[in-house]
C-alpha positions in Angstrom: 5.5 24.9 -36.2 2.9 27.6 -36.1 -0.8 27.7 -35.9 -2.4 26.8 -39.2 -2.8 30.1 -40.8 -6.0 30.9 -43.2 -3.7 33.1 -45.5 -0.8 30.5 -45.8 -3.0 27.1 -46.0 -3.6 24.9 -48.9 -5.6 21.8 -48.5 -4.1 18.8 -50.1 -6.2 15.7 -50.7 -3.9 12.7 -51.6 -5.4 9.9 -53.8 -8.8 9.2 -52.4 -9.5 7.0 -55.3 -12.1 4.4 -56.4 -11.9 1.0 -54.5 -8.7 2.0 -52.9 -10.8 4.1 -50.4 -12.8 1.0 -49.4 -9.7 -1.0 -48.7 -8.3 1.4 -46.1 -8.8 1.4 -42.3 -11.7 3.2 -41.3 -13.0 4.6 -44.8 -16.0 6.2 -43.6 -14.1 8.3 -41.2 -11.7 9.2 -44.1 -14.6 10.2 -46.4 -16.6 12.2 -43.8 -13.5 14.0 -42.6 -12.4 14.9 -46.1 -15.9 16.2 -47.0 -15.7 18.5 -43.9 -12.3 19.9 -44.5 -13.5 20.8 -47.9 -16.6 22.6 -46.7 -14.3 24.5 -44.2 -11.8 25.3 -47.0 -14.8 26.9 -48.8 -16.1 28.8 -45.8 -12.5 30.3 -45.1 -11.5 30.5 -48.8 -8.7 28.4 -48.6 -7.5 27.0 -52.0 -7.6 23.0 -52.4 -5.4 20.5 -54.4 -6.8 16.9 -55.2 -4.3 14.4 -56.6 -4.9 11.2 -58.3 -2.2 8.5 -58.7 -2.3 6.9 -62.0 -6.2 7.3 -62.3 -6.2 5.3 -65.7 -5.4 2.3 -63.5 -6.7 3.0 -60.1 -9.7 5.0 -61.0 -10.8 8.6 -60.3 -11.3 10.2 -57.0 -14.3 9.0 -55.0 -17.5 10.2 -56.4 -18.6 12.1 -53.1 -15.2 13.9 -53.0 -15.1 14.6 -56.5 -18.5 16.1 -56.4 -17.6 18.3 -53.4 -14.3 19.2 -54.9 -16.0 20.3 -58.0 -18.5 22.4 -56.4 -15.9 24.7 -54.7 -15.8 28.3 -55.7 -12.3 28.6 -54.1 -9.2 28.3 -56.3 -8.7 24.5 -56.9 -6.5 22.2 -59.0 -6.8 18.5 -59.7 -3.5 16.7 -60.5 -2.8 13.2 -62.4 0.4 12.0 -61.2 2.7 8.8 -61.5 5.1 9.5 -58.7 4.1 8.3 -55.5 4.9 11.6 -53.4 3.1 14.6 -54.9 6.3 16.6 -54.6 7.9 14.4 -57.3 5.5 15.7 -59.9 6.1 19.1 -61.4 2.6 19.7 -61.4 2.2 19.9 -57.8 4.9 22.7 -57.2 3.1 24.6 -60.2 -0.3 24.2 -58.5 0.8 25.4 -55.2 2.5 28.4 -56.8 -0.7 29.2 -58.6 -3.0 29.0 -55.6 -0.7 31.0 -53.2 0.9 33.2 -55.7 2.3 35.7 -53.1 4.0 32.9 -51.1 7.3 31.3 -51.9 8.1 27.8 -51.4 9.0 27.5 -47.6 6.0 29.9 -46.6 3.1 27.8 -47.3 1.2 25.5 -45.0 -0.1 22.3 -46.2 -3.1 20.8 -44.7 -3.2 17.1 -45.6 -5.5 14.2 -46.0 -5.5 11.2 -48.0 -4.2 7.6 -48.6 -2.1 5.6 -48.2 -0.5 6.8 -45.3 2.7 4.9 -45.5 3.1 5.5 -49.2 2.0 8.7 -51.0 1.1 10.7 -48.1 4.1 10.0 -46.2 6.5 10.7 -49.3 4.3 13.7 -49.9 4.8 15.1 -46.4 8.6 14.2 -46.1 9.4 15.9 -49.4 7.2 18.9 -48.2 9.0 19.3 -45.0 12.4 19.1 -47.0 11.1 21.9 -49.2 10.6 23.9 -45.9 6.9 23.8 -46.2 4.7 23.5 -42.9 2.4 20.4 -42.7 -0.5 19.8 -40.7 -2.0 16.4 -41.1 -5.8 15.8 -40.1 -5.5 12.4 -38.7 -9.2 11.5 -39.4 -8.6 11.8 -42.9 -5.3 9.8 -43.4 -5.4 6.3 -43.6 -4.0 3.1 -45.1 -4.5 -0.6 -45.5 -4.4 -1.5 -41.7 -4.4 0.3 -38.6 -0.6 -0.4 -38.1 0.5 1.2 -41.3 -1.4 4.1 -40.4 -0.2 4.5 -36.8 3.3 4.3 -37.7 3.2 6.4 -40.8 1.7 9.1 -38.6 4.5 8.6 -36.0 7.1 8.9 -38.6 5.8 12.0 -40.2 5.2 13.6 -36.6 8.9 12.8 -35.8 10.2 14.3 -39.0 8.3 17.7 -38.1 4.7 17.4 -39.4 1.8 18.4 -37.0 -0.6 15.6 -36.4 -3.7 17.6 -36.1 -7.4 17.4 -36.6 -10.3 19.0 -38.3 -11.5 21.0 -35.3 -8.0 22.2 -34.4 -7.4 23.4 -38.0 -10.9 25.2 -38.1 -10.4 26.9 -34.9 -6.9 28.1 -35.9 -8.3 29.5 -39.0 -10.8 31.3 -37.3 -8.7 32.5 -34.2 -11.6 34.2 -32.5 -15.1 33.4 -31.6 -16.2 36.9 -33.2 -14.9 35.7 -36.8 -17.5 36.3 -39.3 -17.5 32.3 -40.2 -17.6 31.0 -36.6 -21.4 30.0 -36.6 -21.0 28.3 -39.8 -17.8 26.5 -38.5 -19.6 25.4 -35.4 -22.5 24.0 -37.6 -20.1 22.0 -39.8 -18.2 20.6 -36.8 -21.6 19.6 -35.1 -22.8 17.5 -37.9 -21.9 14.1 -36.4 -19.1 13.2 -34.2 -15.8 12.0 -36.4 -13.8 11.0 -33.5 -13.3 8.3 -30.9 -9.7 7.9 -31.1 -6.5 10.1 -30.7 -4.2 11.3 -33.3 -1.5 8.8 -32.2 
């Protein structure tokens, strides 16, 4: 598994919808992490996909996340789905192909946040790995209803070949060097409050 590559990455935000967000373990951390990731994607010009599981029944994406998403100037796609795993919806592969037109399946890196860890996130990640994609999970932005569901889903995805990473690692890997033009802005985003307090495992 390689470092996160700014030229191959796509940020994937999975099903951060309505009241579901408030029911997961550490919802404030998930929302704050996702909002920072979207700002980093904008800073580094990384495209973004937001998915919604059956929004007619579960509601739309959380308003703060949706506002940030709609404010992006990078290429972006919003997908309604009924399959739990994003890869089970043909619109997802089409979106990835549109957002990274020079990269065939198996050459892209998916930087993933979302809920729920043990259902939609895990099915997406396992199927994406089967496609040959690389997956970097930002643990701060991944959760589910209960710490155990989250913990063991992250562990299963790690065992399957996903990288359990974090916002800072992804950002610094996208930059690679302190002389990167975006480095000062990157540092400012990461310094706006501490998200952590726990490891990714």
